[in-house]
C-alpha positions as CSV (number, residue, x, y, z in Angstrom):
1,M,-36.3,4.6,133.0
2,G,-35.3,2.7,130.0
3,I,-36.3,1.7,126.5
4,R,-34.7,-1.1,124.4
5,K,-35.6,-1.4,120.7
6,Q,-35.1,-4.7,118.9
7,F,-35.9,-4.4,115.2
8,L,-37.0,-7.6,113.4
9,K,-35.3,-8.3,110.0
10,T,-38.2,-10.2,108.6
11,K,-41.2,-8.1,109.7
12,P,-41.9,-4.4,110.0
13,V,-42.1,-4.8,113.8
14,C,-39.9,-3.6,116.6
15,K,-39.9,-5.4,120.0
16,V,-39.8,-2.5,122.5
17,T,-38.9,-3.3,126.1
18,F,-40.1,-0.6,128.5
19,T,-38.4,-0.6,131.9
20,I,-38.9,1.3,135.1
21,P,-36.0,0.9,137.5
22,E,-36.5,0.6,141.2
23,K,-36.5,3.8,143.2
24,K,-36.6,4.0,146.9
25,E,-39.1,6.9,146.7
26,N,-41.3,4.9,144.4
27,A,-42.7,1.9,146.2
28,A,-45.3,1.1,143.5
29,K,-46.7,-2.4,143.5
30,I,-48.3,-2.3,140.0
31,A,-47.4,-0.5,136.8
32,H,-48.7,-0.3,133.2
33,V,-47.3,1.2,130.0
34,V,-50.2,3.2,128.4
35,G,-50.1,4.8,125.0
36,E,-51.3,5.2,121.5
37,F,-50.3,1.6,120.7
38,N,-53.0,0.3,123.1
39,D,-55.6,3.1,122.7
40,W,-54.5,4.6,126.0
41,S,-55.8,1.5,127.9
42,T,-54.8,1.6,131.6
43,T,-55.0,-2.2,131.8
44,A,-53.9,-3.6,128.4
45,N,-50.1,-3.7,129.1
46,P,-49.3,-4.6,132.7
47,M,-45.6,-4.5,133.6
48,K,-43.9,-7.4,135.3
49,R,-42.3,-6.8,138.7
50,L,-38.5,-7.5,138.4
51,K,-36.5,-9.4,141.1
52,K,-34.4,-6.3,141.9
53,G,-37.5,-4.1,141.9
54,G,-38.8,-2.0,139.2
55,F,-40.9,-3.2,136.3
56,S,-40.6,-4.3,132.6
57,T,-42.7,-5.3,129.7
58,T,-42.2,-5.9,126.0
59,V,-44.6,-4.7,123.3
60,D,-44.5,-5.4,119.5
61,L,-44.9,-2.1,117.7
62,E,-45.1,-1.3,114.0
63,T,-42.0,0.4,112.6
64,G,-42.0,3.6,110.5
65,R,-44.0,5.7,113.0
66,S,-43.9,7.3,116.4
67,Y,-46.0,6.6,119.5
68,Q,-46.9,8.7,122.5
69,F,-46.9,6.9,125.9
70,R,-46.6,7.2,129.7
71,Y,-46.2,4.9,132.7
72,L,-49.1,4.5,135.1
73,L,-48.1,3.5,138.6
74,E,-50.6,2.4,141.3
75,A,-53.4,3.3,138.9
76,S,-53.0,7.0,139.9
77,H,-49.5,8.3,139.3
78,W,-48.2,9.1,135.8
79,E,-44.5,9.1,134.8
80,N,-42.6,9.9,131.7
81,D,-39.6,8.0,130.4
82,S,-36.3,9.9,130.7
83,D,-35.0,7.8,127.8
84,A,-37.8,8.7,125.4
85,D,-37.0,10.0,121.9
86,G,-39.0,13.2,122.7
87,Y,-42.0,14.7,124.5
88,L,-45.2,16.3,123.3
89,P,-47.9,18.2,125.2
90,T,-51.0,16.2,126.1
91,P,-54.3,17.2,124.5
92,Y,-55.4,18.3,128.0
93,G,-52.5,20.8,128.3
94,D,-51.6,19.7,131.8
95,S,-48.5,17.6,131.1
96,R,-46.3,16.0,128.4
97,N,-46.3,12.5,126.9
98,S,-43.1,10.5,126.2
99,V,-42.6,9.8,122.5
100,I,-40.9,6.7,121.0
101,Q,-39.8,6.9,117.3
102,L,-39.5,3.6,115.3
């Protein structure tokens, strides 16, 4: 997994690029990044399929706070990001969410 942060000098915004690398064991055809920044919408932030496989998308996020998120593959399989700034238990107690700190 991968997260790239690009802080803007003129605005309190960070362009965050979320990337899921291709894995042979993961033959997903669709992926979304789902989190607090999109009210946990499973359709708001689709990820673009990369030429070498994997997925990527960029989201503008407000700086000075943190956000919980996860990746949704094939509308049924949840993944965390190994490059997240941290992890917190979900409100359901069955797993953990990735956290990004801006």
